[in-house]
C-alpha positions as CSV (number, residue, x, y, z in Angstrom):
1,X,46.7,56.2,27.5
2,X,45.2,57.6,24.4
3,X,42.5,60.2,25.0
4,X,40.4,62.4,22.8
5,X,42.2,65.5,23.9
6,X,45.6,64.0,22.9
7,X,44.3,63.0,19.5
8,X,42.6,66.4,18.8
9,X,45.6,68.3,20.0
10,X,48.1,66.4,17.9
11,X,46.1,66.5,14.8
12,X,45.2,70.2,15.1
13,X,48.8,71.2,15.9
14,X,50.1,69.2,12.9
15,X,47.6,70.9,10.7
16,X,48.5,74.3,12.2
17,X,52.2,73.6,11.6
18,X,51.4,72.8,7.9
19,X,49.4,76.0,7.5
20,X,52.1,78.2,9.1
21,X,54.7,76.7,6.7
22,X,52.4,77.7,3.8
23,X,52.3,81.2,5.2
24,X,56.1,81.3,5.6
25,X,56.6,80.2,2.0
26,X,54.2,82.9,0.8
27,X,56.0,85.6,2.9
28,X,59.5,84.4,2.1
29,X,59.5,82.8,-1.4
30,X,63.2,81.9,-1.1
31,X,62.2,79.5,1.7
32,X,60.2,77.4,-0.8
33,X,63.3,75.4,-1.7
34,X,63.5,74.1,1.9
35,X,59.8,73.9,2.5
36,X,59.6,70.1,2.4
37,X,62.0,69.8,5.4
38,X,60.3,72.6,7.2
39,X,56.8,71.1,6.6
40,X,57.8,67.7,7.8
41,X,59.5,69.2,10.9
42,X,56.4,71.3,11.7
43,X,54.0,68.4,11.2
44,X,56.1,66.0,13.2
45,X,56.6,68.5,16.1
46,X,52.9,69.3,16.0
47,X,52.0,65.6,16.4
48,X,54.6,65.3,19.2
49,X,53.8,68.5,21.1
50,X,50.1,67.9,20.8
51,X,50.2,64.4,22.1
52,X,52.9,64.8,24.8
53,X,52.3,68.4,25.8
54,X,48.9,70.0,25.1
55,X,46.8,66.8,25.1
56,X,48.3,65.7,28.4
57,X,48.1,69.0,30.2
58,X,44.7,70.4,29.0
59,X,42.9,69.1,32.1
60,X,45.0,71.3,34.3
61,X,43.7,74.4,32.4
62,X,40.8,76.0,34.3
63,X,39.9,78.4,31.4
64,X,38.8,77.8,27.9
65,X,42.1,76.2,26.8
66,X,43.4,79.1,24.7
67,X,46.3,79.9,26.9
68,X,47.4,76.2,26.9
69,X,47.1,76.2,23.1
70,X,49.3,79.3,22.9
71,X,51.9,77.7,25.2
72,X,51.9,74.6,23.0
73,X,52.2,76.8,19.9
74,X,55.2,78.5,21.4
75,X,56.8,75.2,22.3
76,X,56.2,73.8,18.9
77,X,57.7,77.0,17.3
78,X,60.8,76.7,19.4
79,X,61.3,73.1,18.5
80,X,60.8,73.7,14.8
81,X,63.3,76.5,14.6
82,X,65.7,74.3,16.7
83,X,65.4,71.5,14.1
84,X,65.8,73.9,11.3
85,X,68.9,75.4,12.9
86,X,70.2,71.9,13.5
87,X,69.8,71.2,9.8
88,X,71.8,74.4,9.1
89,X,74.6,73.1,11.3
90,X,74.6,69.7,9.7
91,X,74.8,71.3,6.2
92,X,77.8,73.4,7.4
93,X,79.5,70.2,8.7
94,X,79.0,68.6,5.3
95,X,80.5,71.6,3.6
96,X,83.5,71.6,6.0
97,X,82.6,75.2,7.1
98,X,83.7,74.7,10.7
99,X,87.2,74.2,12.1
100,X,86.2,73.2,15.6
101,X,83.2,71.4,17.1
102,X,82.3,74.2,19.3
103,X,82.0,76.6,16.4
104,X,79.5,74.2,14.8
105,X,77.5,74.0,18.0
106,X,77.3,77.8,18.3
107,X,75.7,78.0,14.9
108,X,72.5,76.5,16.4
109,X,71.6,79.4,18.7
110,X,72.6,82.0,16.1
111,X,70.4,80.3,13.5
112,X,67.5,80.1,15.9
113,X,67.8,83.8,16.5
114,X,67.9,84.4,12.8
115,X,64.8,82.3,12.1
116,X,63.0,83.8,15.1
117,X,63.6,87.3,13.7
118,X,62.3,86.1,10.3
119,X,59.1,84.9,12.0
120,X,58.5,88.4,13.5
121,X,56.2,89.2,10.6
122,X,52.5,90.0,11.1
123,X,51.1,87.3,8.8
124,X,53.3,84.6,10.4
125,X,52.8,85.6,14.0
126,X,49.1,86.2,13.5
127,X,48.6,82.8,11.9
128,X,50.5,81.1,14.6
129,X,48.6,82.8,17.5
130,X,45.1,82.3,16.0
131,X,45.7,78.7,15.1
132,X,47.3,77.9,18.5
133,X,44.3,79.5,20.3
134,X,41.8,77.6,18.2
135,X,43.7,74.4,18.8
136,X,43.6,75.0,22.6
137,X,39.9,75.7,22.5
138,X,39.1,72.6,20.4
139,X,41.3,70.4,22.6
140,X,39.6,71.7,25.8
141,X,36.2,71.1,24.1
142,X,37.2,67.5,23.2
143,X,38.5,66.9,26.7
144,X,35.3,68.2,28.2
145,X,33.0,66.3,25.9
146,X,34.6,62.9,25.7
147,X,36.3,62.5,29.1
């Protein structure tokens, strides 16, 4: 059932994902060549996590919604780096870089760790945390006002 909280959460997380990708491209200029895929992954996961995750569970949050927003932001971050690592694995498969299927599968966690370490940068973490908290607060406000 569509609700105002689901709509606000999905739109705000998609916008947040887009903004975080812009910050990543500014911090790591070499990531600009892959920014189209990263942007679409972040926006898609923002829509999905906002609708299925944050928008659905915001009523259970007794506080202002910021903690729920941070949880949704973390979930979105993990899914985006998973999709990006999966893209790395598929690129390696196309280049015949792996001799065994298990080697290809083990590239995903190592790439996720690599991208997670790249994200440990003050502008990136700060942007993610602030936008996720704002998203949670706005979703809680929308749920309170229109439900």
